[in-house]
C-alpha positions as CSV (number, residue, x, y, z in Angstrom):
1,M,20.4,73.0,-35.7
2,T,17.8,70.9,-37.4
3,E,14.2,71.5,-36.2
4,P,13.0,69.1,-33.8
5,I,10.2,66.2,-34.1
6,L,7.1,65.4,-31.2
7,L,6.9,62.3,-30.5
8,H,5.0,62.1,-27.8
9,Q,3.7,64.8,-24.9
10,G,1.2,63.8,-21.6
11,F,1.1,63.5,-18.2
12,D,4.3,61.4,-16.6
13,N,3.8,61.6,-12.7
14,L,0.7,62.2,-10.7
15,D,1.1,62.3,-7.0
16,M,-2.4,62.7,-5.0
17,A,-2.9,62.8,-0.9
18,Y,-6.4,61.5,0.8
19,R,-8.4,61.8,4.0
20,V,-9.0,58.3,4.8
21,Q,-8.0,56.2,7.3
22,L,-7.8,52.7,7.7
23,P,-9.9,50.1,7.9
24,A,-9.6,47.7,11.2
25,D,-9.5,44.7,9.8
26,L,-7.5,46.1,6.5
27,R,-5.1,47.5,8.4
28,N,-4.3,44.1,10.6
29,K,-3.9,42.4,6.9
30,L,-0.8,44.8,5.8
31,A,0.7,44.7,9.4
32,A,0.9,40.5,9.1
33,A,1.7,41.1,4.9
34,K,4.3,43.5,6.2
35,A,5.5,41.4,8.4
36,S,5.8,38.8,6.3
37,A,7.9,40.8,3.6
38,I,10.5,41.7,6.2
39,E,10.9,38.1,7.4
40,D,10.7,37.2,3.0
41,R,13.2,39.6,2.6
42,R,10.6,40.5,-1.0
43,A,7.3,42.5,-1.0
44,V,4.7,39.9,-0.4
45,P,1.4,39.8,-2.7
46,L,-2.3,40.5,-0.7
47,T,-5.4,39.5,-2.0
48,Y,-8.5,42.0,-0.1
49,A,-12.1,42.8,-1.1
50,G,-11.2,41.7,-4.4
51,R,-8.2,43.5,-5.3
52,T,-4.6,42.1,-5.9
53,F,-1.2,44.1,-4.7
54,L,2.0,43.5,-3.5
55,V,3.2,45.1,0.4
56,E,6.7,46.1,1.0
57,G,9.1,44.9,3.5
58,H,9.0,49.4,4.4
59,G,6.9,52.5,4.5
60,G,7.1,56.0,3.5
61,K,8.8,59.6,3.8
62,G,6.6,61.0,5.6
63,G,5.0,58.6,8.8
64,Y,3.5,56.2,5.9
65,L,4.1,52.3,7.9
66,Y,3.1,50.2,5.1
67,S,3.3,50.6,1.2
68,V,1.7,48.7,-1.6
69,D,2.7,48.5,-5.0
70,T,-0.6,48.0,-7.9
71,G,1.8,46.8,-10.6
72,V,3.0,48.1,-14.4
73,M,-0.3,49.5,-15.3
74,G,-0.3,50.8,-11.8
75,A,0.7,52.6,-8.9
76,V,2.6,52.7,-5.8
77,W,0.1,53.8,-2.3
78,W,1.6,54.6,1.4
79,F,-1.2,54.4,4.1
80,K,-0.4,55.4,7.6
81,E,-2.0,54.0,10.8
82,P,-5.3,55.2,12.2
83,N,-4.1,58.2,14.2
84,G,-7.9,59.9,14.3
85,N,-8.0,63.4,13.6
86,R,-3.9,63.8,14.6
87,D,-2.8,63.6,10.9
88,P,-6.1,63.0,8.6
89,W,-4.7,62.0,5.5
90,G,-3.9,59.1,5.9
91,A,-3.2,57.3,1.8
92,R,-0.6,58.7,-0.7
93,V,-0.1,57.5,-4.6
94,S,1.7,58.1,-6.8
95,S,1.1,56.9,-10.1
96,R,3.6,55.2,-13.0
97,A,4.0,57.0,-16.6
98,L,3.3,53.9,-18.3
99,P,-0.5,54.2,-17.6
100,L,-0.7,57.8,-17.4
101,A,0.7,57.1,-21.3
102,T,-1.9,55.0,-22.7
103,Q,-5.1,56.0,-20.4
104,G,-4.9,59.3,-19.7
105,I,-4.4,61.5,-16.4
106,E,-8.2,61.5,-15.9
107,A,-8.6,57.5,-16.3
108,V,-5.9,57.6,-13.8
109,K,-7.4,59.3,-11.4
110,A,-10.6,57.6,-11.8
111,E,-8.5,54.6,-11.2
112,H,-6.9,55.2,-7.5
113,D,-10.0,56.4,-6.9
114,Q,-11.5,53.3,-7.2
115,F,-9.1,51.1,-5.9
116,L,-9.5,52.9,-2.0
117,I,-13.2,53.4,-2.3
118,D,-12.7,49.1,-3.3
119,L,-10.3,49.3,0.0
120,G,-13.2,49.8,1.9
121,M,-12.0,54.3,3.0
122,P,-14.9,56.3,0.4
123,F,-14.1,60.3,0.9
124,T,-15.3,63.8,-1.0
125,E,-14.1,65.4,-3.4
126,I,-12.1,68.2,-1.0
127,D,-10.8,65.0,0.4
128,R,-8.0,64.4,-2.2
129,R,-5.5,67.5,-2.4
130,I,-2.6,66.7,-5.6
131,S,0.6,66.6,-4.5
132,R,2.6,67.0,-8.1
133,L,2.3,66.7,-11.9
134,D,4.6,66.2,-14.4
135,Y,3.9,66.5,-18.0
136,A,7.0,65.4,-20.4
137,I,7.5,66.3,-24.4
138,D,9.2,64.4,-26.6
139,F,11.6,65.4,-29.6
140,Y,13.5,64.1,-32.0
141,F,16.3,66.0,-32.0
142,S,18.9,65.9,-33.5
143,E,22.2,67.5,-33.1
144,F,20.6,69.3,-29.9
145,E,23.2,70.0,-26.7
146,I,22.8,71.4,-23.1
147,N,23.9,74.5,-22.6
148,P,22.8,76.1,-19.3
149,A,24.2,79.7,-19.9
150,H,21.7,79.5,-22.8
151,F,18.8,79.1,-20.5
152,V,17.4,82.6,-19.0
153,C,15.6,82.7,-16.0
154,H,12.3,85.1,-15.4
155,S,10.7,85.8,-12.2
156,R,12.1,85.9,-9.1
157,K,15.0,83.7,-10.2
158,S,18.0,85.0,-11.0
159,K,18.7,86.3,-15.4
160,T,20.7,83.3,-15.4
161,V,21.1,79.7,-14.5
162,D,23.8,79.8,-12.1
163,G,23.0,78.3,-9.0
164,H,19.8,77.4,-10.3
165,Y,20.8,74.3,-12.3
166,A,22.2,71.0,-11.7
167,A,23.1,68.6,-14.8
168,N,23.9,65.2,-15.3
169,Y,27.4,64.5,-17.4
170,R,28.3,61.4,-19.5
171,G,31.8,62.4,-20.2
172,D,32.5,65.8,-21.1
173,R,28.5,65.8,-22.9
174,I,25.7,67.3,-20.1
175,T,23.1,64.8,-20.3
176,G,20.3,66.2,-18.6
177,I,19.9,69.2,-17.0
178,R,16.7,70.5,-13.6
179,I,16.5,73.6,-13.3
180,G,14.5,74.7,-10.6
181,T,13.9,72.8,-6.8
182,M,10.7,70.8,-5.6
183,P,8.5,71.3,-4.5
184,N,8.6,74.2,-5.9
185,S,9.2,73.7,-9.5
186,Q,11.4,72.3,-11.6
187,I,12.4,71.4,-15.5
188,A,13.6,68.8,-15.9
189,I,15.9,68.3,-19.9
190,Y,17.2,65.1,-20.6
191,D,18.2,62.3,-22.7
192,K,15.4,60.3,-22.7
193,R,16.5,57.9,-25.4
194,R,19.5,56.7,-22.4
195,E,17.4,56.4,-19.7
196,V,15.3,53.9,-21.4
197,I,18.3,52.3,-22.4
198,D,19.6,52.2,-19.0
199,K,16.4,51.4,-17.0
200,K,15.2,49.3,-19.2
201,K,12.6,50.8,-20.4
202,F,11.6,49.9,-23.6
203,Y,7.8,50.3,-24.3
204,W,8.9,53.9,-25.2
205,W,9.7,52.2,-28.1
206,E,6.6,51.6,-28.8
207,I,4.7,54.7,-28.1
208,W,7.4,56.7,-30.1
209,K,6.7,54.8,-32.8
210,E,3.0,56.5,-34.8
211,N,4.6,59.7,-34.6
212,A,8.2,58.6,-35.3
213,E,6.6,56.9,-38.9
214,K,4.3,59.4,-39.6
215,A,7.7,61.9,-39.7
216,G,9.3,59.7,-41.8
217,I,11.8,58.8,-38.9
218,Q,12.7,54.8,-38.2
219,L,13.5,54.8,-34.5
220,S,16.9,53.2,-33.1
221,N,18.9,52.6,-30.3
222,K,21.2,55.4,-31.5
223,S,18.1,58.1,-32.2
224,P,18.5,61.4,-30.9
225,I,15.6,61.6,-28.6
226,W,14.9,64.2,-25.9
227,R,12.9,64.4,-23.0
228,F,11.6,68.2,-21.9
229,E,9.7,67.6,-19.0
230,F,7.9,70.3,-17.2
231,R,7.5,69.2,-12.7
232,A,4.4,70.9,-10.4
233,G,5.1,70.6,-7.0
234,K,3.2,70.5,-3.9
235,S,4.2,74.3,-3.0
236,F,4.1,75.7,-6.7
237,I,0.4,74.2,-7.4
238,D,-0.9,75.2,-4.4
239,K,0.0,79.0,-5.2
240,T,-1.3,78.3,-8.5
241,Y,-4.9,77.0,-8.3
242,L,-5.1,78.5,-4.6
243,R,-6.0,75.3,-3.1
244,K,-5.2,71.4,-4.4
245,T,-8.4,69.7,-5.6
246,W,-8.3,67.7,-9.2
247,E,-11.6,70.3,-9.9
248,A,-9.4,73.0,-9.8
249,F,-6.7,71.7,-11.2
250,A,-9.4,70.3,-14.0
251,A,-10.8,73.5,-14.8
252,N,-7.7,74.4,-16.5
253,P,-4.9,72.3,-16.4
254,S,-2.4,74.0,-18.8
255,L,-2.2,76.8,-16.2
256,A,0.1,75.6,-14.2
257,F,2.7,74.4,-16.8
258,E,2.3,77.1,-19.1
259,K,3.3,79.3,-15.9
260,I,6.7,77.4,-15.6
261,A,8.0,77.5,-19.0
262,A,7.3,81.2,-18.6
263,Q,9.8,81.6,-16.0
264,T,12.5,79.9,-17.8
265,R,13.5,79.7,-21.4
266,L,15.6,78.5,-23.4
267,A,16.6,80.9,-26.1
268,A,19.3,80.9,-28.6
269,P,22.8,82.5,-28.5
270,Q,22.9,86.3,-30.1
271,A,25.3,89.2,-30.5
272,D,23.6,91.1,-27.9
273,T,25.2,90.9,-24.4
274,N,21.9,91.1,-22.6
275,R,20.7,86.9,-22.6
276,A,17.0,88.2,-22.3
277,R,16.3,90.0,-24.9
278,W,17.6,87.2,-26.8
279,N,14.4,84.7,-29.2
280,S,13.6,81.8,-27.6
281,T,14.0,78.9,-29.3
282,V,12.1,77.2,-31.4
283,V,11.8,73.7,-29.7
284,W,10.8,76.4,-26.6
285,T,8.2,77.5,-28.4
286,T,6.6,74.3,-29.2
287,C,6.8,73.3,-25.8
288,Q,5.4,76.7,-25.1
289,T,2.4,75.8,-27.6
290,Q,1.8,72.3,-26.2
291,L,1.4,73.3,-22.7
292,A,-0.9,75.2,-23.4
293,Q,-3.4,72.8,-24.8
294,V,-3.1,70.3,-22.3
295,A,-6.0,68.0,-22.5
296,L,-7.1,65.8,-19.7
297,T,-8.2,63.0,-21.5
298,R,-5.0,62.7,-23.7
299,F,-3.4,59.3,-24.4
300,I,-1.8,56.7,-27.0
301,E,-3.2,54.4,-28.0
302,V,-0.8,51.5,-28.1
303,D,-1.1,47.6,-27.6
304,T,-1.4,47.8,-23.6
305,E,-1.5,43.4,-23.2
306,A,1.7,43.2,-25.8
307,I,4.1,45.5,-24.0
308,K,2.8,43.9,-20.5
309,A,4.3,40.7,-22.4
310,S,7.2,42.6,-23.2
311,L,7.7,43.6,-19.5
312,W,7.1,39.3,-18.1
313,S,9.4,38.5,-20.9
314,E,12.2,41.1,-20.0
315,Y,12.1,39.5,-16.3
316,L,11.8,36.1,-17.1
317,E,15.0,37.1,-18.9
318,T,16.8,38.9,-16.3
319,L,15.7,35.8,-14.2
320,S,17.0,33.5,-16.2
321,A,20.6,34.9,-16.2
322,Q,21.2,35.7,-12.9
323,N,20.4,32.0,-11.9
324,A,23.0,31.3,-14.6
325,G,25.4,33.8,-13.0
326,L,24.8,32.8,-9.3
327,I,25.1,29.6,-10.3
328,I,28.9,30.3,-12.1
329,S,29.7,31.9,-9.5
330,Q,28.6,28.6,-6.8
331,M,30.8,27.0,-8.9
332,A,33.4,29.4,-8.8
333,A,33.3,29.0,-4.4
334,F,33.7,25.6,-4.9
335,G,35.9,25.2,-7.1
336,L,34.9,23.6,-9.7
337,E,35.6,23.4,-13.2
338,R,33.4,23.4,-16.6
339,N,32.9,20.0,-16.7
340,D,31.7,20.2,-12.9
341,V,28.5,21.7,-14.2
342,P,25.9,18.8,-14.4
343,A,27.0,17.9,-10.9
344,M,26.3,21.4,-10.0
345,L,23.1,21.4,-11.3
346,S,22.1,17.9,-9.6
347,Q,23.1,19.1,-6.5
348,L,21.2,22.5,-7.2
349,S,17.8,20.1,-8.2
350,L,18.2,19.0,-4.6
351,D,18.2,21.9,-3.0
352,V,15.1,23.8,-4.4
353,Q,13.2,20.4,-4.0
354,G,14.3,20.4,0.0
355,L,13.2,24.2,0.3
356,L,9.8,22.9,-1.1
357,E,9.2,20.1,1.2
358,N,10.3,22.3,4.6
359,D,7.5,24.0,2.8
360,Q,4.9,22.7,5.1
361,N,1.6,24.3,4.0
362,G,2.3,24.5,0.4
363,T,2.8,28.3,0.1
364,L,6.1,29.0,-1.3
365,L,5.5,28.4,-4.9
366,T,2.3,29.9,-4.9
367,K,2.9,33.8,-3.4
368,R,5.8,33.8,-5.1
369,R,3.1,33.1,-8.2
370,A,0.5,35.8,-7.2
371,G,3.3,38.4,-6.1
372,M,4.7,38.3,-10.1
373,K,1.0,38.3,-11.1
374,A,0.5,41.5,-9.2
375,R,3.6,43.5,-10.0
376,Y,3.2,42.3,-13.7
377,N,-0.2,42.4,-13.6
378,R,-1.0,39.4,-15.4
């Protein structure tokens, strides 16, 4: 098997909770925006204290009534109704992978803090706790295949992964495996190339580009790229750092991930029937080396404006494809033929004009435009 080539490493997820409560004025505006989102069946933009974000028509698990999205370069937030001291942790945030990769976890954390402060929710250091951390390492790895029997679990886990993993298949081929369970700890290894294509996360090609070129690799949509992801959940973070504060984590950011990688190994098969004596594979020792050097300021220098422009273009292309598909469906429903396209488009033009004429406040286009700008940070 060829040696793995490191393409990228860095934090891929950061979840935090804050001991704050919504100001009354913001709560009222969120309630009105949520009602509008439910009626419109789409997220609606809200500008408050100089910040523009999207308010969804739903809340979140754990009693969070409001869900807020700050866009592709931001995060998803959830807020609870003010409830005194019954449950003081009134805000929760989950970071997106793109800003973590291009700005670094320290900058992302600082942005989260500032967002709350700008909205009128100040807090102290002990009012912030970490509830999840993911660290991802991506390899160009030809001929790599996942075999559950090659994993050896240590600590309190059994000596094999039997009963401790879940696998994803594509045909007879395993494309992903998860070992462990959240909110404790978990290792996920999966075909990142496939996920990038399936979920249209094409900005990852730009993130991988520099290291690929240094290694003399020309990336394509057939490149064998595998992600090794180490996930520390709420319970694991609590046990590892005793308290879930940013300061405790920042003092030793490698600690949690080194522990996770030490509890499970990807081993190279040998004649010895005792798998515990098998040597770790090169890719696993490489992961452990990188996890021992986790840095809060690590990020990839890429043109984020170009990435946002690309995401915007993809969105416009998706809208065009959806519109064309809906028009054809309408034509089929009405029993029309290809030569009826001009008449169909003429009728659609009248329908659109009717919607705009019935928009008495003249805000329909403005709200849609503001929502798109908020989602794509334009």
